[in-house]
BAFI-3210 file (N, C-alpha, C; in Angstrom, 3 decimals, decimal comma, padded with zeros to 6 digits):
// residues 179
n [1|2|3|4|5|6|7|8|9|10|11|12|13|14|15|16|17|18|19|20|21|22|23|24|25|26|27|28|29|30|31|32|33|34|35|36|37|38|39|40|41|42|43|44|45|46|47|48|49|50|51|52|53|54|55|56|57|58|59|60|61|62|63|64|65|66|67|68|69|70|71|72|73|74|75|76|77|78|79|80|81|82|83|84|85|86|87|88|89|90|91|92|93|94|95|96|97|98|99|100|101|102|103|104|105|106|107|108|109|110|111|112|113|114|115|116|117|118|119|120|121|122|123|124|125|126|127|128|129|130|131|132|133|134|135|136|137|138|139|140|141|142|143|144|145|146|147|148|149|150|151|152|153|154|155|156|157|158|159|160|161|162|163|164|165|166|167|168|169|170|171|172|173|174|175|176|177|178|179]
n.u [176,415|177,959|177,278|178,330|179,467|176,720|174,686|175,728|176,091|173,491|172,404|173,947|173,229|170,539|170,979|171,913|171,559|170,046|172,280|174,312|175,189|176,862|177,796|180,394|182,940|184,692|188,314|189,769|188,265|188,898|190,253|188,067|185,820|185,339|184,815|182,644|180,932|179,426|178,172|176,121|174,695|173,693|172,444|170,152|168,233|167,341|169,226|171,553|174,734|178,001|180,628|184,046|184,841|186,980|187,088|188,409|187,853|188,752|188,188|185,590|183,080|181,292|178,003|176,318|174,170|170,696|169,764|167,775|166,696|165,058|162,669|160,453|159,626|158,545|156,891|155,098|154,209|153,032|151,150|149,903|149,401|147,584|145,477|144,515|144,039|141,916|139,737|139,729|138,706|136,297|134,947|134,731|132,722|130,900|129,857|129,159|126,957|125,376|124,917|123,455|120,944|120,081|119,550|117,491|115,590|114,839|113,934|111,824|110,102|109,752|108,024|105,762|104,744|104,496|102,413|100,318|100,092|098,744|096,666|095,349|095,160|093,288|090,979|090,710|090,179|087,951|086,107|086,095|084,687|082,383|081,262|081,200|079,124|076,978|076,485|076,097|073,754|072,581|071,972|070,030|068,085|069,478|069,625|066,823|066,424|068,017|066,349|063,820|065,066|065,451|062,925|061,629|063,139|062,411|059,400|059,731|060,489|058,104|056,626|057,348|056,950|054,224|053,619|054,700|053,223|050,584|050,988|050,704|048,449|047,119|047,784|046,331|043,844|043,332|043,779|041,568|039,563|039,709|038,489]
n.v [272,761|273,014|275,237|274,771|276,090|276,346|276,462|277,973|280,390|281,050|281,165|282,996|285,240|285,431|285,905|288,537|292,000|294,549|296,423|295,761|293,450|292,333|291,924|291,174|288,561|289,349|289,668|289,593|287,990|286,839|288,660|291,353|289,895|289,875|292,202|292,804|290,993|291,550|294,030|292,781|291,086|292,651|294,055|292,349|290,621|287,951|286,347|283,952|283,916|284,670|282,690|283,139|281,510|279,802|278,261|275,822|276,958|279,418|281,585|281,907|282,832|280,873|279,913|279,480|277,140|278,413|278,843|278,303|280,949|282,162|281,028|282,133|284,479|283,384|281,661|283,481|285,040|283,193|282,514|285,307|285,399|283,286|283,939|286,602|285,297|283,595|285,817|286,796|284,990|284,433|287,040|286,248|284,282|285,081|287,198|285,794|284,352|286,797|287,318|285,156|285,209|287,670|286,804|284,902|286,716|287,899|286,108|285,301|287,803|288,013|285,642|286,412|288,257|287,355|285,541|287,318|288,603|286,167|286,279|288,449|287,975|285,544|287,031|288,920|286,903|285,547|288,050|288,319|286,183|286,258|288,843|287,386|285,762|287,615|289,315|286,540|286,395|288,693|288,495|287,579|289,869|291,694|290,646|290,892|293,979|294,453|293,229|294,885|297,428|296,600|296,550|298,564|300,463|299,585|300,186|303,006|303,425|302,530|304,311|306,676|305,897|305,652|308,476|309,742|308,730|309,744|312,491|312,512|311,487|313,705|315,765|314,811|314,531|317,609|318,364|317,235|318,686|321,188|320,965]
n.w [123,182|120,365|117,114|113,710|110,444|108,325|110,335|112,210|111,314|110,469|113,201|114,232|112,965|113,813|116,401|116,612|116,744|113,886|113,825|114,173|113,031|110,359|106,870|105,810|107,094|109,741|110,262|112,482|114,708|117,196|118,712|118,945|119,940|122,732|123,164|121,823|122,560|125,131|124,412|122,250|124,031|125,591|124,203|122,955|125,259|125,002|123,633|123,551|125,651|124,151|122,980|122,561|119,953|117,542|114,257|111,748|109,535|108,700|110,220|111,243|113,526|116,036|117,109|120,275|121,884|122,054|125,276|128,627|129,551|127,641|127,462|129,555|128,005|125,695|126,596|127,490|125,302|123,710|125,418|125,681|123,013|122,388|123,988|122,892|120,348|121,392|122,043|119,420|118,042|119,824|118,848|116,240|116,121|117,572|115,862|114,051|115,151|115,740|113,099|112,184|114,057|113,033|110,706|111,146|112,377|110,261|108,638|110,077|110,126|107,278|107,062|108,362|107,056|104,357|105,531|106,209|103,490|102,245|103,549|103,134|100,053|100,191|101,359|099,327|097,169|098,155|098,608|095,545|094,467|095,994|094,843|091,954|092,546|092,686|090,596|088,454|089,812|089,320|086,635|085,321|085,554|084,304|081,588|081,388|081,362|079,011|077,256|077,808|076,614|073,975|073,328|073,827|072,387|069,600|070,217|069,993|067,520|066,160|067,159|065,936|062,982|063,167|064,144|061,793|059,649|060,921|060,345|057,679|057,147|058,398|056,638|054,518|054,936|055,768|052,896|051,826|052,830|052,286|049,394]
ca.u [176,308|178,368|177,002|179,274|179,086|175,465|174,069|176,421|176,201|172,250|172,154|174,666|172,077|169,095|171,281|172,642|170,559|170,659|173,167|175,829|174,937|177,753|178,203|181,685|183,533|185,784|189,202|190,292|187,261|189,366|190,078|187,082|184,403|184,987|184,464|181,244|180,029|178,569|177,022|175,264|173,914|172,868|171,300|169,479|168,434|167,302|170,326|172,802|176,309|178,618|182,096|184,964|185,092|186,893|187,599|189,508|187,051|188,908|187,980|184,010|182,614|180,153|177,427|176,113|172,092|169,996|169,460|166,486|165,953|164,300|161,265|159,543|159,153|158,049|155,893|154,222|154,121|152,318|149,579|149,187|148,884|146,104|144,462|143,988|143,353|140,428|139,357|139,541|137,564|135,057|134,291|133,974|131,892|130,027|129,480|128,649|125,687|124,593|124,162|122,581|119,691|119,468|118,607|116,227|114,630|114,121|112,917|110,299|109,300|109,218|107,075|104,663|104,542|103,843|101,074|099,319|099,602|098,297|095,148|094,950|094,937|092,269|089,972|090,113|089,345|086,498|085,268|085,765|083,697|081,087|080,992|080,945|078,073|076,080|076,711|075,449|072,243|071,694|072,277|068,748|067,568|070,351|068,946|065,447|066,923|068,513|064,946|063,099|065,670|065,180|061,744|061,662|063,888|061,026|058,355|060,221|060,740|056,769|055,714|057,800|056,590|053,188|053,843|054,707|051,787|049,502|050,934|050,576|046,548|046,671|047,772|045,164|042,529|043,445|043,465|040,071|038,793|039,540|037,621]
ca.v [271,888|274,436|275,051|274,935|275,953|277,257|276,572|279,033|281,838|281,364|281,604|284,200|286,653|285,887|286,650|289,951|292,825|294,858|297,396|294,746|292,347|293,037|291,150|290,627|288,327|290,047|288,777|289,693|288,050|286,491|289,970|291,921|289,145|289,794|293,406|292,929|289,930|292,067|294,626|291,636|290,416|293,903|294,505|290,877|290,041|286,384|285,776|283,266|284,829|283,882|282,380|283,312|279,932|279,743|277,044|275,867|277,390|280,865|282,472|281,902|282,360|279,650|280,605|278,417|277,232|279,120|278,390|278,547|282,435|282,728|280,286|282,711|285,139|282,722|281,277|284,729|285,625|282,078|282,705|286,440|285,133|282,466|285,060|287,348|284,297|283,185|286,968|287,226|283,869|284,694|287,789|285,603|283,516|286,230|288,142|284,837|284,164|287,760|287,256|284,357|285,965|288,566|286,317|284,098|287,679|288,673|284,873|285,366|289,052|287,877|284,706|287,210|289,182|286,168|285,218|288,635|288,339|285,219|286,699|289,343|287,215|284,858|287,821|289,145|285,838|285,481|289,072|288,173|285,127|287,065|289,519|286,890|285,118|288,293|289,268|285,845|286,683|289,652|288,416|287,556|291,174|292,590|290,105|291,669|295,157|294,437|293,099|295,897|298,093|296,360|296,570|300,282|300,819|299,160|300,779|304,420|303,217|302,418|305,934|307,561|305,606|306,115|309,931|310,090|308,428|310,198|313,657|312,053|311,302|314,783|316,337|314,441|315,282|318,868|318,273|316,841|319,446|322,450|320,584]
ca.w [121,782|119,505|116,025|112,577|109,154|107,900|111,283|113,072|110,446|111,005|114,518|114,352|112,460|114,848|118,067|116,589|116,424|112,653|113,451|114,574|111,791|109,035|105,553|105,876|108,337|110,983|110,359|114,189|115,708|118,023|119,385|118,973|120,095|123,893|123,637|120,889|123,131|125,958|123,722|121,939|125,236|126,413|123,134|123,034|126,247|124,834|123,289|124,614|125,675|123,008|123,635|121,181|119,328|116,409|113,706|110,983|108,566|108,392|111,607|111,556|114,864|115,982|118,754|121,030|121,550|123,570|127,098|129,232|129,675|126,649|127,334|129,833|127,067|124,707|127,125|127,862|124,114|123,600|126,298|124,987|121,742|122,421|124,526|121,693|119,427|121,842|121,625|118,257|117,502|120,279|117,971|114,926|116,434|118,158|114,770|113,398|115,881|115,273|111,606|111,981|114,698|112,170|109,468|112,008|112,471|108,980|108,190|110,783|109,379|105,890|107,265|109,047|105,536|103,680|105,852|105,686|102,160|102,209|104,219|101,951|099,045|100,395|101,723|097,889|096,396|098,553|097,732|094,380|094,643|096,484|093,131|090,592|092,905|092,981|089,111|088,531|090,710|088,659|084,903|084,500|085,473|083,219|080,362|081,221|081,324|077,671|076,544|077,761|076,052|072,831|072,921|073,891|070,776|068,523|070,028|069,671|066,055|065,611|067,219|064,859|062,179|063,661|063,729|060,475|059,218|061,333|059,702|056,015|057,263|058,604|055,628|053,299|055,602|055,503|051,833|051,325|053,732|051,366|048,605]
c.u [176,696|177,715|178,012|178,581|177,904|174,649|174,445|175,822|174,274|171,662|172,926|173,727|170,815|169,752|171,664|171,714|171,104|171,754|174,308|175,964|175,552|177,887|179,274|181,980|184,759|186,815|189,851|188,900|187,924|189,444|189,011|185,846|184,527|184,704|182,870|180,266|178,801|177,564|175,851|174,334|173,044|171,733|170,030|169,198|168,107|167,994|171,375|174,229|176,853|180,297|182,885|185,313|185,481|187,111|188,427|188,866|187,363|188,301|186,345|183,949|181,271|179,372|176,709|174,416|171,714|169,489|168,250|165,795|164,894|162,878|160,206|158,882|158,408|156,944|154,460|153,726|153,047|151,182|149,229|148,509|147,452|145,198|143,604|143,258|142,071|139,464|138,745|138,057|136,319|134,152|133,831|133,263|130,396|129,142|128,346|127,027|124,712|123,892|123,069|121,065|119,350|118,631|117,499|115,168|114,156|113,796|111,915|109,420|108,835|108,171|105,516|103,916|103,794|102,057|099,884|098,980|098,814|096,737|094,317|094,317|093,502|090,968|089,606|089,530|088,102|085,550|084,842|084,906|082,440|080,602|080,307|079,467|076,919|075,707|075,826|073,697|071,747|071,697|071,006|067,800|068,512|069,871|067,412|065,712|067,290|067,367|064,139|063,515|065,748|063,656|061,395|062,012|062,829|059,826|058,655|060,091|059,347|056,312|056,220|057,083|054,806|052,907|053,820|053,556|050,602|049,601|050,441|048,953|046,243|046,639|046,962|044,048|042,168|043,175|042,076|039,215|038,593|038,725|036,535]
c.v [273,261|274,049|275,256|275,241|277,114|277,421|277,813|280,240|281,984|281,885|282,484|285,579|286,993|286,337|287,885|290,814|293,374|295,725|296,519|293,844|293,108|291,971|290,141|289,931|289,177|289,181|288,429|289,301|287,538|287,676|290,846|291,344|289,278|291,042|293,307|291,930|290,629|293,081|293,758|291,326|291,599|294,317|293,413|289,899|288,267|285,765|285,345|283,969|283,824|283,844|282,576|281,744|280,131|278,387|276,944|276,546|278,985|281,661|282,503|281,785|281,348|280,213|279,058|278,145|277,710|278,743|278,932|280,018|282,747|282,079|280,983|283,777|284,477|281,898|282,532|285,270|284,430|282,289|284,004|285,886|284,215|283,181|285,695|286,362|283,829|284,693|287,120|286,066|284,085|285,737|287,231|285,012|284,356|287,071|286,806|284,635|285,326|287,856|286,062|284,444|286,867|287,705|285,453|285,407|287,832|287,556|285,441|286,471|288,805|286,464|285,296|287,829|288,248|285,716|286,133|288,649|287,528|285,405|287,555|288,704|286,383|285,520|288,770|288,095|285,492|286,722|288,947|287,429|285,694|287,841|288,615|286,098|286,138|289,101|288,155|285,940|287,642|289,583|288,452|288,902|291,646|291,934|290,949|293,216|295,211|294,125|293,899|297,252|297,978|296,701|298,073|300,971|300,256|299,678|302,492|304,145|303,079|303,684|306,798|307,309|305,766|308,015|310,172|309,944|309,519|311,838|313,524|312,293|312,935|315,849|315,913|315,055|316,994|319,523|318,287|318,075|320,751|321,977|321,085]
c.w [121,089|117,801|114,864|111,501|108,913|109,434|112,248|112,692|110,624|112,462|115,067|113,829|112,882|116,010|117,720|115,867|114,708|112,751|113,702|113,395|110,535|107,839|105,523|107,128|108,509|110,992|111,578|114,828|117,091|118,946|119,764|119,610|121,653|124,007|122,706|121,977|124,301|125,432|123,129|123,161|125,744|125,237|123,115|124,190|126,060|124,094|124,320|124,538|124,961|123,549|122,773|120,880|118,158|115,539|112,544|109,445|108,148|109,530|111,796|112,933|115,137|117,294|119,452|121,285|122,732|124,468|127,249|129,645|128,868|126,804|128,294|128,968|126,352|125,209|126,915|126,295|123,570|124,294|125,543|123,327|121,479|123,200|123,567|120,799|119,878|121,622|120,133|117,576|118,226|119,236|117,046|115,194|116,875|117,000|113,983|113,586|115,532|113,928|111,511|112,813|113,889|111,027|109,849|111,842|111,187|108,298|108,961|110,279|107,979|106,147|107,642|107,637|104,580|103,992|105,785|104,396|101,766|102,544|103,373|100,760|099,064|100,963|100,008|096,972|096,621|098,033|096,306|093,824|094,811|095,162|092,437|091,151|092,367|091,547|088,660|088,843|089,783|087,516|085,164|084,833|084,654|082,042|080,297|080,790|079,652|076,859|076,421|076,874|074,496|072,217|073,011|072,562|069,919|068,649|069,944|068,060|065,806|066,097|066,412|063,510|062,042|063,633|062,564|059,563|059,561|060,578|058,449|056,235|057,335|057,522|054,446|053,930|055,631|054,025|051,183|051,960|052,497|050,078|048,722]
res [m|a|a|t|g|d|d|a|s|a|m|d|s|i|s|r|t|p|a|v|h|s|a|t|p|n|p|a|a|g|t|s|s|h|a|e|g|p|e|v|a|a|d|s|p|a|a|a|p|k|k|p|h|t|n|s|d|g|g|v|e|t|a|e|e|a|v|e|p|a|e|p|d|i|n|e|l|c|t|d|m|f|e|k|m|a|i|f|l|q|g|e|l|t|a|t|c|e|d|y|r|l|l|e|n|m|n|k|l|t|s|l|k|y|m|e|m|k|d|i|s|i|n|i|s|r|n|l|q|d|l|n|n|k|y|a|s|l|q|p|y|l|d|q|i|n|q|i|e|e|q|v|s|a|l|e|q|a|a|y|k|l|d|a|y|s|k|k|l|e|a|r|f|k|k|l|e|k|r]
***
């Protein structure tokens, strides 16, 4: 089946190499296509061999549909692409699995740390409770110490007063003795 018009120019641009592709049509396409055909076939092995067809569109060359020899290359490329895609996806899945394993390990370690912190806080709470109980049991003794301190202060004040009174008394006694 021969392509015409836009399809022919699109297929022609696909089948030619960039060095052979030209922007302006060649008016002598009928005579140069035999010479150009083997070069294009040699440069692009997947392209179909061209036949010099001209139509009434002003010497536009038409191309024929690609034939079966291109399929093994496409099959190899597809197989290669799927193998590489499988390797890529396997790597992505492996990386994701490793990330989840790392996250799981981090969660386990965090859980262990929280358990240790819980044990430490329980011990601190227990020790604080023990200290509060001991302080409560010592509170009567502390109250007695405070009372004794107040009594000692009062006794000290009384001793100072007694000392002052005894000094006055001594001074009076000496005064009476001198007379």
